[in-house]
N, C-alpha and C positions, 0 to 999 in steps of 0.2 A: 504494499500500499504505500503511495506517495504521500508525503507530507512535507510543508515547507520547513518544518523543523528538523528534517533529516534529508539528506541529499539522495538517499538510495531511491532509484526510480526516476529521477529527474534527468531530463534531456541533458546530456553532456555538452552539447554545443551551446545552448543558451542558458544554462545552469537552472533549467526549470522555469525561466521567465516567459517562454513562448515566443519571444520576439528579440530582435536585434536593432540596434540604431546603425543606420547606413547613411553615408553622405549622398545626397541627391545632386546629381551632376547638373540639372536644370537650375538648382538654386545658387550654385557657384558660377553660373554664367547667366546673370539676370538680362543683359542687354547684348544680344548677338550681333548688333551693328558695330560695337566697339571691337578694336583690335586688341590682342593679348598684351602689347605694349602699352596700350592706353586704358588699361584697366578692365579689359573683357572678362577676366577671371577674378572674381570678387570672393576671396577666401584668404584666411589668416595665412600670411607668408607668400602669398601668390598675387596680392592685388596691386602692388607698387614694384613693378620689375625695374624702374629706373633707379631705385635704391636698393632693392633686394638683390643680394649678392648671389648666394646659391641657387635660388630659383631661376635667376637670369642665365647663369652658367648652363643648367640643364636645358633651358628652353632654346638657348643659342644653340647648343649641340644638336638638339632635335631639329631645329629649322634648317640646319646644314644638312643633316642626314636625310631628312624627308622632303627637302626642297620646297620650304615655305617661308613667308616672311612673317615676323612678329607684328608687322604693321598692316597685315591683312585683316579685315573685318572677320570675326569668327564665323558669321554666317557664310562666308565665301571660302572657308577652308574644307578641304576634302573630308568625308567622314573618317577615312583611315587616319588621317592625321589627328583628328579630335579623339579618336579611340586611343592613340598613343599617349596624347596629352593627358587625358583623363585617367587611363587605366594602366599606363606603363609600357615598357618594351619587353615584358614577359622574360626577363633575365638577359636579354641582349644588352651588351655593354655599348655605351656611348663615349665618344671621344671628347672629354671635358677639358676645356682650357682656362686655367686660373692664371691671373696676373696681378701684381701689385708693384709698387715703385722698385722693389728690390729684385724680382725674378719673375719669370714665366715658367708655368708647369702644366704638364698634360697628365691626365689621369684617365682611366677607363672604368666606368661603373654603369650598372643597368639603372634605368629611370623607373621608379615604382609608379609614377602617375600622381596627378594632383589628388584624385579621390582616394587612392590607397595611402597617399602621404597623410591627408587629413585624419583618415580613420586610424591610422597607426599612431599618429600624434595624440589623438583622443585617448586611445587606450594606455599609452605610455607616459603622459604628462603627470606630474605630481601637483600641478597647479589647477585649481578648480576654475580659475578665470579664463585659462586657456581652453579647458574642457567646454566651458559655457560658451565661449567664442565659436568653437568648432560646432557646437550643437545647433547653432542657428542654421547651419547648412545640412542638417540631418533630419531623416524621418524614421519612424518606428515601423518596421516590417515583420511579418510572421517569420519565425524560424524555418529554414529550408529543411531541417531534419526532423523536427516533431510537428511541423505545419501548425504551430501555435498551441498544440495539445500540452506542452511543457513536460510530457512524459518521455522517458527513453523508449525507442522502438522496441527493444529487447524485454521490456517489463509487459 
């Protein structure tokens, strides 16, 4: 028998809650007429690429690899490009160029995607204010394993 006082029988994916918070891609792109460089992505760490260091490096690498401009309105970007920006390169490493007044450096790392980045940061942060900021772009959806029933399929 399942009880919230005992974890036995609870779905292991959602811990018996029946749902997960997920980032809504439509919420992080509220105005598709804007370009990425002009604030087309409205999410913590991604909205101001002119001053954002790491996010700009990744998006510059993606724009070179997938042949698009960060100044193109989002509505005019190919769906494949938006898929990579939002959901990442699925482990494929990108050539990232870092530079400062002292040196230039090249590194190779996969891009996790804006959606996955926000979800990871939401779960990893120790700061409630960061979590609340990311929650603005999230919605509650039924667990894909228990379909909202909250029970482990094996029970």
